[in-house]
N, C-alpha and C positions, 0 to 999 in steps of 0.2 A: 218653672215648679212642675208641670204638668209630666216632665217625661219624668223628673223626681219621682214622683208618686205611684208612678208606670209598675206592675204588678212583674216586668219585667227585670227590675231592679231590687226588686224584693227576693225574687225568684234566683235571681245574679248573685245573690249575697249570700244565699241559702246556698249553693252549689259550689259555690267558691270557698265556703266553711267546712263544705262536709268534706272536700276532695283536696284541699291545703291543710287542715290539721292534723296532728301527727301526735295525740297526747299518749306519750310509751317511755315508759321509766323500766328500760330493760334492766337496774339490777333487782327489779322487784320479782322477775321469772312470773307473772303471773299466770298461777295455776290454771284458772277458770278457763284462759286460752292454748298456753300452751300445752296442754296435756289432750287437745283436740287435734292440732297441728304436729305434734309428735304422731298419733297416729296419722296423718295425714301424709307424712313422711315414711311411714312403716308402710303402710298401702302401696306408693311408689316405689322405695327401694326396698322393700323385703318383701313386699306381696299379701301381707296378712294384716289383719287387723288387732292383733296382738304387739305390743311394742314393748316387749323386752331389749331389743336389740337396740333399737332409737333408745332407751335409755340409758342402755352403756356407751350408744355413741357421743349421744348430746346430751345427757346427763339426766338426775332425777330430777321431775316436776312433782305438783300437789295434782290435789283434786283427780287420784285413780281409784280405781277397784284393783284387789289384788286375791286372784283366785288360786285359790290350790286343791289340787287333783292329788286325793289322798287314797288308799286302799283300809280298809277295815275289813279283815279277813278275805273273802274273794268278792265282795265288793268295792267297785271303785265310786267315790263321791267327790262331791266339790262343794271346800270348803272356806269362809276367807280366812286370810292369812293370817290375822290379827286377833283372830278367835281363838282359843284354847280347841286344840286339836280334839277328834275321838278317840274313846280310850281307844289304845291299839293298833291306830293308825299309823302306816307308811305312807311318807310323803313321795309320790311320785315328781311334781314339779308346779311350779307356780306361774303365774299368767299375767300382766298388767295391761289393763284395758284404762280406757278413760272412765270415768265414772258418769258421766253425761250420756245422752241422748245423741245417736251419731252421726246428725243430718250436716252439719258444720266437719268433722271431721271428713267424710266423703265429699262434699264438695270443697272445701282445701284442697285437695288430692292433685286437679288437674293445676290448680294455681301453683303448686310447688313440683310441679313436671315441669311445666314451662318455665319458670325459673330455673331449675336444676340444668335445663336443654340449654338455656339463655347463657348461664355463667355458673356453674358448680366449684369448689359446693357453696350452698345457699344459706346466707347467714337467717340467726333467729328474726331479726329486726327485717333483713328482706320480705319474709314470708311473713311476718307478722302484718305489713307496711299494706301487700298486695292481697291480703289475704282481705284482709278491712275492705281495701278498694273494691273488690268485686263480690263480696260475699252479705257484707253487710252495709255498706255505706249506697254499691250504688242499686240496691231494690229498694232503699227507701227514697232514694231520688225518682225511682221508676213508680211507687207509688205512692207519691207524692201528684204526681197527672192523676190517679184515678180516684186521691182520695178532691181533687180540685172540683172534678166531674161531680162528684154524689153529692157534693158541698152544694153544687150547683143549681142543684133538681129545687131545692129549699129554701136557702137563703141566696141574698144578693150577692151581685158577684164582686163588688167591692168587700163585702164580710168576708165571702169566700179566700179570695185572694189574701185577706189582711190575715184569717186565720190559719191556714193553711202557713204560711212563714210562721206564725206563734206557736203550731204543732211542731215546726221541723227546730226550730232554733231553743224555744222558753219551755220543753219538757226532756224527759229522760230518753225520748228519738233520736236527742242527738249523743247525747251521750254510751248510748249504746250500738248506737251504728261503729261511732268510732272505738270502739272494741270491739272483738274478735267474740263475740259471746250470744250467746241465741235470743236474747230477751227481744231486743226489735227486731229480729229476723221471723221470729212467733206472730210479733206484731203486724209484721208486711203480711205474710199467709194467712193469721187469722185475717184480716181485714181482709183480701184476697177471696175468703170461702165466704166471707160476707157478701163481698162487691158483689159476687159472679149470682148467688142465690138471689139478691136484690133485682139486679136485671132481668134474671129470668121473672121472677114473681112481678115484675111492671111489665111484662110483656115485651121488653126488648129483645130477650133472646128466646129462642126455642128453648123447650123444657129440658134438652140435654146439656143444655149449657150447667144444668144441677151437675153432671160429672167434671165439670172442672170445678166446683165448690167443693164435690168431695175429693177431687185431687188434694186442694189445697188444707182442707181439712186433715187428710192422713199426716200430708209433709207438716204440719203444725206441730203433731204428736211426736214424728221422727224427729223433730227440731229439738223439743223442749216438753218434755212428760206432764209439766203438771198447765201447758198449751190444752190439755185434753178440758180445763174448768172452759177455756171460753170457747171452745169446739162446741159444749153444752147448750152456751149461752146463742152461740149463731141459731144451734138446733134449734130452741126456744123460738129463736124470729119465724123459720121454716112453720116449724107446728103454729104458731100465732095465727100466721098468716093462711093458713089454709086448715084455720080450726073449724072441723066437723063438716069439711071437705074431705072425707075419708080415701077416698078412693084417690084424689089429688097427692093426699099427705100419703099414701102407703107408695103412690108410684115417686116421690119425692126422695123420700127414703131410699128407697129401691136404685136409684141414680146415684145417691149421695154416699151410698156404700159401696158399690161396685166402684165408684170412684178414688175413695180412699182408700181399697182392697189393696193396692200394688203398694201404698209407703207403710201398710199396717202389717201386711205379709212379712216384709222385709224387715220391719223391727223385730216381730215374731221369729225371725230367722236371724237376726243378728243376735238375739237374746238367748234362743238356745245354743247358738254355737260359741258364744263366751260366757254365759251362767247357767245352762244346762235346763233351763226351763224357758217358753217364751213370753211369759209373761214373768217373768223374773228380770230386775235391771241391774244396774251397777250398784246400787243404793244398796243391797243386800250384803258385799264383797267391799266395801271401802276401805280404804288402806291406814285409814286412820283412826284408832278406835275412838277417839276422842269425838270425831263427828260423827260416827257411827250411832251414835243413840239417837241423835236429832232426828233420822232419817227412819227410825225403828215406830211400827205400830200407825194405826190408821193410813194413809193413803200418801205412800213415802214421808210418811213425818207429819203429817196434818192430823194434828187431834183436836181436842177440845179449844176453843177462845181464849183467849188468854187478852183483858182490858189494857195491859201494860201495852204487849206487842201491839196492838190497835192505834193505842194512842201515838205510838213513839210510831209507828210507821205512817201514821197519817199526818203526824202533824210536829215530831219531834226538829226543833231548830236546825240539826246537822244534816236530816236527812229524812225529814216527810215529804210524805206525798203532794199536799196542799201546801205544804211550806215550800218549796220550792219550785210550785207553779201554782200561784195563787190563784188564778184567773181561771183554774179546772173547777174549783167551787161552783164556778157560775152552771155548771151543767144541770146541777139540783132543781136551780132555777130554771129551765129549759125541759125539763121534763114534764111540766103541763104540757106548752103549747107541741113537743114531741107527740106527745099522748093525741090529740089533739087531730097531727098532721098524718100518724104512723102507727097505730096500736102496737102493730107486730114489732119494729122497732124500739117503741119506748118499754113491752116488752122485753127484748131482749137485751136495750141499757140496762134495766133493773136486773137481769139473773147476771148479768156479766157484773155488775155492781157488788149483788150478795154475795155469789161465789169469791170474789177478787178479798171481799171484804173476813169473809169465812177463812180464806186462805192466810192471809195477813196478819188476821189474830191466835190463828193457831198452829202455825209455825215459827219454830223459835228466833227469836229476832237477832239474839245477839249471831245468830251463824251468820248473817248477811254483809258480814264486812266487808272494808276495801271496798265498798259497792257508793257510788254517787247517790241515789235515793234507793227506795225499796223497789229494785230492778225486776220483781216476777210482776210488777203492778203495769213494767211497761204496755205487755199487748192491750190492758184494758186501756189505754189513752185513746187512739185514734178513733173509739167509738163515742170519748166525751166530747168530740169537737164541734159536731152536730147540735147537742143540745145547748152548748156554750156561745153559737152562734145564733140561736133562737135565744136566747136569756136576750145576748148583746141587741138584738133587733126589738125585743118586747121592751129591753129597758130604752131604747133610744127613741122609741115612739110615746115614751111618758115624758112629762114634763118634770125634772128633778137632777140633781146630780149622780145616780144611781150607774147611768149608762158611761162618764167620763171618772169614775173612780172605777170600774171594772176595767173600762182601756189603761186605765194606769197600774193594774195587776196583770195585765196582758204585758205591758214596754216591761214591768221589774221582773216580767219570768222571764223574757226574752236576755235581759243583761245577765242575771243573774247565771242561768242554765250555761248561757255561751260562754263565759268566764271559766262556771265550775268546770266544763267541760274540757277545760284547755289543761287541769290536771287531772281529773278522771279519775282517781284511785283514792279514797275519803279513805285512813286511818281510822280505825278503831276509835285510837286514842282519844278521839277529841269527843267523846261520850266516855267521857272519867270517872270512875269511884276513888276517889283518895283513901289512904289509911285511915281516918276517921268517916269513912263511911260517907262520905258528902259528895253529892252527884253533880259533876262540874259538864258543861256543855258548849261546844265551842260551836263555830258553823261552819262551811265548806266555802262561804265566799270569804269574809271577814276573817276568818282564822287560817285561810290556806291560800285562797286564788290571789286577793288582793297585796296583801304582806307578800307573796311569792314575787311579785310582778315591783313592788316599790323595792325589793332588795335586790332589781333586776335580773330577776329569774322568769326568762318570756316565753310564752308557748312555742311549743316544737310544730314545725309540719316539713312535708320534705322537702322544702326547699331550704333547708338547714345543710342539706349535703351538697348544697353549691355555695352558699352566703350564709358564715355566722352569724348568730343573733348578736346584737338586738333586733336589724333588721328586720327579719321573717317574723319576727316575735311582734312587734310593734305593727308588720304588716295584718297580722291576726287580730292584734286590739283595736286597730282604727277599723277592719271590717266589723268586729260585733258593736262596736259606739255606731257605725251606719247601720245597721242593721236594726240598733234599738231604736235610731232617729228616723228609720224609713215609717217605722211602726207607730210610733208617736206620731209622725208628719200623715200617716193615714186614717192615725183615729183623729186627728184634728179635721182632717176634709171630709170625714164620716158627722163633723158638727158636736164632734166630743169640746168641752170646754179643757185649753192647755193648762188653766192652773188645777182644773180638778184632776187631770191626768197626771201631772207630777206630783200631787198629793198623796193620789192611790198609789204611787210608786215608790215614794220618799217613806208612805207609813209602812210598807213591806218592807223595805231595805233597812229603814231607820229600825226596824223593831228586832230583824235580826243583827245589826249594828251593837244591837242595846243587850240583847243576850251574850251576846261573844264573849266567853271566859277563854282572857290566853291564860291557862292553867300552865303546867310544868309540861305537862305530856301532850298538850296541844302546840305547844311552841318546838318540844322534842318532834312530832310528827312533822310538823315542816320542815324543821331544821334537817329531815332524813330524807322528805322527798326534794327537797334542795339539793344534798349531796348525791343524789339518785338522777339526775334530772339529764337528762340524753343527751344535751346541747346548748352548756352552759355557754354567757357572753363572749365572745371571741372564739367559739370553736366551732367547727364542723361536725356534721356527725357522718361517720363513715355507715352509711347503710348493708354495703358490701361486706 
């Protein structure tokens, strides 16, 4: 039993699931991923950030910016391809770019170059698989090491090891490590920003360690524009930690700005080359007129709060932040203990919560389609783990069912998110308003993940290149169940009452099952994914 409860078992299951899973549906031609990977190809094949040639060679994708260079009289200017041209404008050329911040494109270029050197031509699936492994999966696994070191400074080793596994498998960290998207990489880099600043503040590192914090902070914005909100939150930590120590605070700001400068200068240079101004992003030139309005006004489309957007982002049965990972609600109960232990971190977490709540309430909820959850909140999650740990230990010190029920939410989060991640692309149609104006909601667990397995559509891993499903898919499901059982056993060893842990777990999952509406649009979405599955039973998947 002691061997089963060891941290090595939990971390081994995390590593296995992260490295083996490959939730990808080639028929969807995921625009958010492919637009970046096409730029990686263009950098290697054509030596340019312009992806026109790559689009001609490998096909059109979504999430693009289209910049038209026109001449009006004697003056040349850049305009959106989908906007009405200025009167009398003569078109000179059009150029396509990803609409996203460029970090993933640049990181993907050497991966593609190596694949091309090994075996050309490189298939779309092979590029997606290996780009994920090296750029989104591996950094998260490395981050877990430093998250563990950080947590051990405040909570017990037993709580630390359990929560690191819960974070890794029970949150969107898993989902967005398994997609070539910026959200989890932003989380990794933002946590690196804080970790470096925290080590300096503790006296573990010399002050020049803030150069590392600045380097991470600059890379956050180079990876995801909205990551700037997280950087502001970490900046609040530095300011709070050195409040009224003005000389030390100015020195800290200087080191951070100096460290961030290379990435910020590179980003402004990229904007100047592509979009004609160092502070203009690709969202001004979106190639889809329907999406363009969502990003105009405010900061990248962030305007005034909308209660509907807040409620759905937080509690929608389909993709609500706390619906998918309800154990994160415990963070609010840990804010008090955090304030006592380290006020500067408390200020930071409050700043992050407020900034992210404002963002998710003020950006168009309906534009987040085909996502496991509110993906832009992914960088917030690592900063909630410590308050959760403090809340769990506070509840454990009291007599009553609180700690056991909270443990049940941790267990159910792991089971839910690990299964949903095997699908990882949740169609908008599961939230559906019918012709009579009735709003229907299904759930990603009981409307997609579970029915797909019941119908013989098993999870996909790179093992499907060697062995057809169901064997590799069954192995993934067994690992998910083993990880869930490990977390359950760890809480039982921490004196949680098994029956109450099960009650917390069943309550969460039971409510989701109860509200799942297998309406026609939901069934159609499930069948569409079934038809688009990369490795149906009995078939190998040809990565190359």
